[in-house]
C-alpha positions as CSV (number, residue, x, y, z in Angstrom):
1,M,96.1,99.7,-89.6
2,F,93.8,100.1,-86.6
3,D,92.7,103.3,-84.9
4,T,92.1,101.2,-81.6
5,K,94.5,99.1,-79.2
6,I,93.6,96.1,-77.2
7,A,95.5,95.8,-74.0
8,V,95.7,93.3,-71.2
9,V,97.7,94.3,-68.2
10,L,98.7,91.5,-65.5
11,R,99.8,92.1,-62.1
12,N,103.6,90.9,-62.2
13,N,103.4,88.4,-59.4
14,L,100.9,85.9,-60.7
15,A,101.8,82.3,-61.2
16,G,101.9,81.1,-64.9
17,W,98.5,79.3,-64.8
18,Q,96.9,82.6,-63.3
19,K,98.3,84.7,-66.0
20,L,96.8,82.4,-68.6
21,N,93.4,82.0,-66.6
22,V,93.0,86.0,-66.2
23,T,94.2,86.9,-69.8
24,A,91.5,84.4,-71.3
25,F,88.6,85.6,-68.7
26,L,89.5,89.3,-69.6
27,M,89.5,88.8,-73.4
28,T,86.1,87.3,-73.3
29,G,84.9,90.7,-71.9
30,I,86.6,92.7,-74.6
31,A,85.3,90.2,-77.3
32,G,81.6,90.3,-75.9
33,S,81.6,94.1,-75.7
34,H,83.2,94.6,-79.1
35,P,82.0,91.8,-81.4
36,E,83.3,93.6,-84.5
37,I,86.9,92.6,-83.6
38,I,86.1,88.8,-84.3
39,G,86.9,87.8,-87.8
40,E,85.7,85.2,-90.1
41,P,86.1,81.3,-89.1
42,Y,89.4,79.6,-90.2
43,R,89.5,76.7,-92.6
44,D,92.4,74.5,-93.1
45,R,93.5,72.8,-96.3
46,A,91.7,69.7,-95.2
47,G,88.4,71.5,-94.9
48,N,88.3,71.6,-91.1
49,L,86.4,74.5,-89.5
50,Y,87.9,76.3,-86.6
51,N,86.7,79.3,-84.6
52,P,87.3,82.7,-85.8
53,L,89.8,85.0,-84.1
54,S,90.4,88.7,-83.2
55,I,91.2,90.6,-86.4
56,Q,93.2,92.9,-84.1
57,P,96.5,92.3,-82.3
58,I,96.2,92.2,-78.5
59,I,99.2,93.5,-76.4
60,V,99.7,91.6,-73.1
61,L,101.8,93.9,-70.5
62,S,103.1,93.6,-66.9
63,A,102.7,95.8,-63.9
64,D,103.3,95.8,-60.1
65,E,100.5,96.2,-57.8
66,A,100.8,100.0,-57.3
67,T,100.7,100.4,-61.3
68,I,97.9,98.2,-62.3
69,S,96.1,100.1,-59.4
70,T,96.8,103.4,-61.3
71,I,95.8,101.8,-64.6
72,H,92.4,101.1,-63.2
73,R,91.9,104.5,-62.0
74,R,92.9,106.2,-65.4
75,T,90.4,103.7,-67.1
76,L,87.7,105.2,-64.7
77,E,89.0,108.8,-65.0
78,R,88.8,108.5,-69.0
79,D,85.4,106.8,-68.9
80,V,86.9,103.6,-70.7
81,T,84.7,100.5,-70.0
82,A,87.6,97.8,-69.0
83,S,87.5,94.0,-68.1
84,L,88.7,93.6,-64.7
85,F,89.7,90.5,-62.7
86,I,90.6,91.0,-58.9
87,E,92.4,88.6,-56.7
88,E,89.3,87.3,-55.1
89,M,87.9,85.8,-58.3
90,F,90.4,83.1,-57.9
91,A,88.7,81.4,-55.0
92,T,85.4,81.4,-56.9
93,G,84.0,78.8,-59.3
94,H,81.7,80.3,-61.4
95,D,80.2,83.7,-62.8
96,T,77.5,84.4,-60.3
97,A,80.2,83.7,-57.5
98,N,82.8,86.1,-59.5
99,R,80.1,89.0,-59.7
100,A,79.2,88.6,-55.9
101,V,82.9,88.7,-54.6
102,F,83.6,91.6,-57.3
103,A,80.5,93.6,-55.9
104,E,82.1,93.7,-52.4
105,Y,85.1,95.9,-53.5
106,T,85.4,99.6,-54.7
107,P,88.1,100.9,-57.2
108,E,90.0,102.0,-53.9
109,D,90.4,98.4,-52.2
110,A,90.1,96.1,-55.2
111,K,93.0,93.8,-55.5
112,V,93.3,94.1,-59.2
113,V,95.1,91.3,-61.0
114,G,94.4,92.0,-64.3
115,I,92.6,94.6,-66.6
116,A,91.8,94.8,-70.4
117,L,90.7,97.6,-72.5
118,R,90.2,98.7,-76.0
119,A,90.3,102.1,-76.9
120,E,91.8,104.6,-79.1
121,K,95.3,103.9,-79.3
122,K,96.7,107.1,-78.0
123,I,94.2,106.4,-75.0
124,V,95.2,103.1,-74.2
125,D,98.9,104.3,-74.2
126,K,98.1,107.1,-71.7
127,I,96.1,104.8,-69.6
128,T,98.9,102.0,-69.6
129,K,101.9,104.0,-69.0
130,G,104.2,102.3,-66.5
131,A,103.3,99.1,-67.5
132,T,105.9,96.8,-69.5
133,M,105.9,93.9,-72.0
134,Q,104.6,90.6,-70.4
135,H,107.6,88.1,-70.2
């Protein structure tokens, strides 16, 4: 049904609240960069209006530190723009501080805890190879 795939990959040693927090932040990057994935608002039988959601399924995967670093490298090699969350961002409290701490690292030394991407299905499958379904 879709030519593209959305995947979120989380480092497998995160606390539950961190997994949820990182997933939420990463998906805002995907939605902001690809507004066409957002559908129409929802309305219940009583007429209450709710926010629109993604029209496309989102797969959430898990990977160890080495694998998530490899996935990060593969996105760069294939020129796929991704949403990235690094460990040091947990200690900041707002966007400006997040971007400041993010800018202190390179792909070689970033402690990636989450990455999200949207691309052609086959490309996403190749990039995320080695990651497993999140439990």
